[in-house]
C-alpha positions in Angstrom: 101.1 41.2 97.5 98.7 43.1 99.7 99.5 46.4 101.4 100.5 46.4 105.0 97.6 48.3 106.8 100.2 50.5 108.6 101.0 52.1 105.2 97.4 53.1 104.8 96.6 54.0 108.4 93.8 56.6 109.0 94.9 60.1 108.4 94.5 61.1 112.1 96.7 58.3 113.3 100.5 58.3 113.6 102.1 54.9 113.0 104.8 53.5 115.3 108.2 54.3 113.7 110.1 51.0 113.5 107.0 49.0 112.4 106.3 51.6 109.7 109.8 51.6 108.4 109.9 47.8 108.2 106.6 47.8 106.3 107.8 50.5 103.9 110.9 48.6 103.2 108.9 45.5 102.3 106.7 47.5 100.0 109.4 49.4 98.2 111.8 46.5 97.7 109.4 43.6 97.0 109.3 42.8 93.2 105.5 42.9 93.2 105.1 46.3 94.8 108.3 48.3 94.5 109.1 51.0 91.9 111.2 50.0 88.9 113.8 52.6 90.0 114.3 51.2 93.5 114.1 47.5 92.4 116.9 48.2 90.0 118.9 50.3 92.5 118.6 47.6 95.1 121.0 45.5 93.1 123.8 47.8 94.0 123.0 48.7 97.6 125.1 45.8 99.1 122.3 45.1 101.7 118.7 44.0 101.6 116.5 46.8 103.0 113.7 44.3 103.7 116.0 42.5 106.2 118.5 45.2 107.2 116.6 48.5 107.6 114.3 48.4 110.7 115.0 51.6 112.6 115.5 55.3 111.9 119.3 54.9 112.4 119.3 52.2 109.7 118.3 54.7 107.1 121.9 56.0 107.1 122.8 52.8 105.2 121.3 54.1 102.1 123.4 56.1 99.6 122.2 59.6 98.8 120.5 59.0 95.5 118.8 62.4 95.1 121.1 63.5 92.2 119.9 60.4 90.2 116.4 62.0 90.2 117.6 64.5 87.6 117.5 61.8 84.9 115.2 59.0 86.1 112.0 58.5 84.1 109.2 59.6 86.3 107.1 56.6 85.6 109.9 54.5 87.1 109.4 56.2 90.5 105.8 54.9 90.9 105.5 51.7 93.0 104.2 48.8 91.0 101.9 48.0 93.9 99.5 50.8 92.8 98.9 49.0 89.5 96.5 51.0 87.3 95.2 52.9 90.3 98.1 55.3 90.8 96.4 58.7 91.0 99.2 61.1 89.9 98.6 64.7 90.9 101.7 65.9 89.0 105.5 65.9 88.6 107.4 68.5 90.6 111.0 69.7 90.5 113.6 71.0 92.9 114.6 74.6 92.6 117.5 74.0 90.3 119.8 75.9 92.6 122.7 73.5 91.9 122.5 72.0 88.4 119.5 70.6 86.5 116.4 70.1 88.6 115.5 66.8 90.3 112.0 65.4 89.7 109.5 63.6 92.0 106.0 62.3 91.5 103.1 63.4 93.8 100.4 60.8 94.3 97.0 61.6 95.8 97.2 59.4 98.8 100.3 61.2 100.1 98.8 64.6 99.2 95.7 63.8 101.3 97.9 62.8 104.3 100.0 65.9 104.0 97.0 68.2 103.6 95.4 66.6 106.7 98.5 67.4 108.7 98.8 70.9 107.2 95.2 71.7 108.1 95.9 70.7 111.7 98.9 73.0 111.8 97.0 75.9 110.3 94.2 75.4 112.8 96.6 75.3 115.8 98.2 78.5 114.6 95.0 80.4 114.3 94.8 80.8 110.5 91.5 82.2 109.3 88.9 79.7 108.1 87.6 82.0 105.3 89.0 84.6 103.0 91.4 84.4 100.1 95.1 83.6 99.9 97.8 85.3 97.9 100.8 83.2 96.9 103.7 85.4 96.1 106.0 82.5 95.2 106.8 80.0 92.5 104.2 77.8 90.8 104.8 75.8 87.7 107.0 72.8 88.5 107.5 73.9 92.1 105.5 71.9 94.6 104.9 74.8 97.0 102.5 76.5 94.6 100.4 73.4 94.4 100.3 73.0 98.1 99.3 76.6 98.8 96.6 76.5 96.2 95.0 73.4 97.9 95.5 74.9 101.4 93.5 77.9 100.4 90.7 75.9 98.9 90.4 73.6 102.0 90.1 76.7 104.3 87.3 78.2 102.2 89.3 80.7 100.2 90.3 81.4 96.7 94.0 81.3 95.8 95.5 84.2 94.0 98.9 83.8 92.5 101.7 85.9 91.0 103.6 84.5 88.1 107.2 83.9 89.3 110.3 82.2 87.9 112.9 81.9 90.7 115.4 80.2 88.4 115.5 83.4 86.2 116.4 85.5 89.2 119.1 83.0 90.3 120.5 83.0 86.8 120.6 86.8 86.7 122.5 86.9 90.0 124.9 84.2 88.9 125.7 86.1 85.7 126.3 89.4 87.5 123.0 91.0 86.3 121.9 92.1 89.8 120.1 95.1 88.3 117.9 92.8 86.2 117.1 90.6 89.3 116.2 93.8 91.2 113.8 95.0 88.5 112.2 91.5 88.3 111.7 91.4 92.1 110.0 94.8 92.1 107.8 93.7 89.2 106.6 90.8 91.4 105.8 93.3 94.2 103.9 95.5 91.8 101.7 92.6 90.8 101.0 91.6 94.4 100.2 95.2 95.3 97.2 95.3 92.9 95.8 92.0 94.3 96.2 93.2 97.9 94.5 96.5 97.0 91.5 95.0 95.3 90.8 91.6 96.9 89.9 90.2 100.3 93.3 88.6 101.0 93.4 87.1 104.5 96.6 84.9 104.1 99.8 85.9 102.4 102.2 83.2 101.5 105.6 84.3 100.3 109.4 84.1 100.7 111.5 86.1 103.1 113.3 88.1 100.4 110.0 89.2 98.9 108.4 89.8 102.3 111.1 92.2 103.2 110.6 94.0 99.9 106.9 94.3 100.7 107.9 95.8 104.0 109.7 98.7 102.3 106.5 100.1 100.9 104.5 101.8 103.6 101.2 101.6 101.7 101.6 97.8 101.4 102.5 97.5 105.1 99.4 99.4 106.0 97.3 97.3 103.7 98.6 94.0 105.0 98.1 95.1 108.7 94.6 96.1 107.9 93.5 93.1 105.8 95.8 90.1 106.2 95.4 87.8 109.2 98.4 85.5 108.7 101.6 85.4 106.7 103.3 82.1 105.8 107.0 82.4 104.8 109.2 79.8 103.3 111.5 78.8 100.4 114.4 80.8 101.8 115.9 81.4 105.2 114.9 84.1 107.7 117.1 85.0 110.6 115.6 85.5 114.1 116.3 89.3 114.2 114.4 89.8 110.9 111.5 87.7 112.2 111.3 89.6 115.4 111.3 93.0 113.6 108.6 91.8 111.2 106.5 90.4 114.0 106.7 93.3 116.4 107.2 96.4 114.4 106.3 95.9 110.7 103.3 93.5 110.9 102.2 93.6 114.6 98.6 92.8 113.7 99.4 89.7 111.6 100.4 86.2 112.6 103.8 85.3 111.1 104.8 81.7 110.8 107.5 80.0 108.7 107.7 76.6 107.0 110.7 74.5 106.1 110.7 71.7 103.6 111.7 70.6 100.1 110.2 69.2 97.0 112.5 66.2 97.6 110.5 65.3 100.7 107.2 66.2 99.1 106.2 68.7 101.7 107.0 71.3 104.3 106.8 71.5 108.1 105.4 74.4 110.1 107.4 76.5 112.5 107.0 75.3 116.1 104.6 77.5 118.2 106.7 79.3 120.7 106.5 82.3 123.0 106.8 85.7 121.2 110.1 86.4 122.9 111.6 83.1 121.8 114.4 83.8 119.3 114.8 80.2 118.0 112.9 79.4 114.8 112.3 75.7 115.2 110.8 73.2 112.8 109.5 69.8 113.9 109.1 66.9 111.5 106.1 64.9 110.3 107.4 61.7 111.7 107.6 58.9 110.6 107.0 60.1 107.1 109.3 63.2 106.9 112.3 63.2 109.2 115.6 65.1 109.7 119.1 64.5 111.0 121.7 67.1 111.6 125.2 65.9 110.8 128.8 67.1 110.7 129.5 67.9 107.0 133.0 66.4 107.2 132.3 63.2 109.1 128.6 62.6 108.5 128.1 61.9 112.3 125.2 63.4 114.1 126.1 66.5 116.0 125.2 67.3 119.6 122.0 69.1 120.5 122.6 72.8 120.2 125.4 72.4 117.6 125.1 73.3 114.0 125.5 70.8 111.1 124.2 70.0 107.7 120.6 68.8 107.3 119.8 65.3 106.1 116.2 64.7 105.0 114.3 61.4 104.7 110.9 60.8 103.1 109.2 57.4 103.6 105.6 56.8 102.5 103.7 54.3 100.5 104.0 56.4 97.4 107.6 57.6 97.6 111.0 56.7 99.2 114.0 59.0 99.4 116.1 58.4 102.5 119.4 60.0 103.5 119.2 63.1 101.2 121.9 65.6 102.2 120.4 69.0 101.8 122.1 72.4 101.0 121.1 73.7 104.5 122.8 74.2 107.8 120.8 74.1 111.0 121.0 73.8 114.7 120.1 70.4 116.1 117.2 70.6 118.5 115.7 67.9 120.7 112.4 66.6 119.1 109.0 66.5 120.8 108.2 63.1 122.5 107.5 60.4 120.0 109.2 62.1 117.0 111.9 60.2 115.1 115.1 62.0 114.3 115.9 65.7 115.0 114.1 69.0 115.0 116.0 71.9 113.4 116.4 75.6 114.1 117.8 78.7 112.5 118.1 77.1 109.1 120.4 78.8 106.6 122.0 77.9 103.3 125.5 76.6 102.8 127.8 78.9 100.8 128.5 76.1 98.3 126.9 72.8 97.7 128.0 70.0 95.3 130.8 72.4 94.1 128.2 75.1 93.1 127.6 78.5 94.7 124.2 78.4 96.5 122.1 81.4 95.3 118.7 81.9 97.1 117.5 84.9 95.1 113.8 85.3 95.7 113.2 81.6 96.6 
């Protein structure tokens, strides 16, 4: 079975939503092209996605299968339609905030599409086109480290990294060893300080908890204002007051932009460009590939614009399918830009508990 051209459309084109969804359903649920996981799971869905899923609203028919990705063999997630040509970049895991991590497979075709979109976002936000990047965040099985490394290379820089294990910090906090978590976080700052002092770092990518720690050291604040052109933050939430303080008083010479995403959607989305006085931190989606809904946690119904609810994430691409994934985040529902499926989200923050587990952000 040949691939519908809409699934392989040029990187600079945005396919029409319903037509793309219909083509993706045919690909992922046809015996010749679908992954072993989804072909088997289709037997218990109670509907035929090839016939019954045509619109963004139809994605709500799918059960949330994200927890099943803790145990699924990764080779069973690769669509058969790739044959021997599946170019696997790697296997990446969720943060392990609530139980064992979930795993996804990143294929090159999706990476190229995501990187094209990311480069457009960086260009629109005035990120430097040369100079090195420092990633003060997780690497290893966490997708964000891979993406930052490639972003740096594509913009003519060399990526520097600091070895970081966010799961250890969360474990320390959960076990009441806050002093150990504190020492570990300061250890990370110490390592980043030496890189900032000795290298031509133009972009700093880190998490809000670590960025606020950097801001406590005047020498580092002075270094960042003198050398760094842009700061990308993500991996944990940042409230509008903190963002305003960092933008206007701590790092007034540096562009400061957030990103919001998840390993489960194989990517992150850049903060909407707004006026400096705007106090909403808004994230638009990469429709039709990565989309959001904001729902009432009790009823599952979409809330009104301006109201808060729980974030539901959907990923639909040729290489991967994960619809209707209820995330651990609360957000305000915001009207999307014209042509975007689903919702934009603002002021994202964690739930206190998720899947009967306490949510611990730690340093990531």
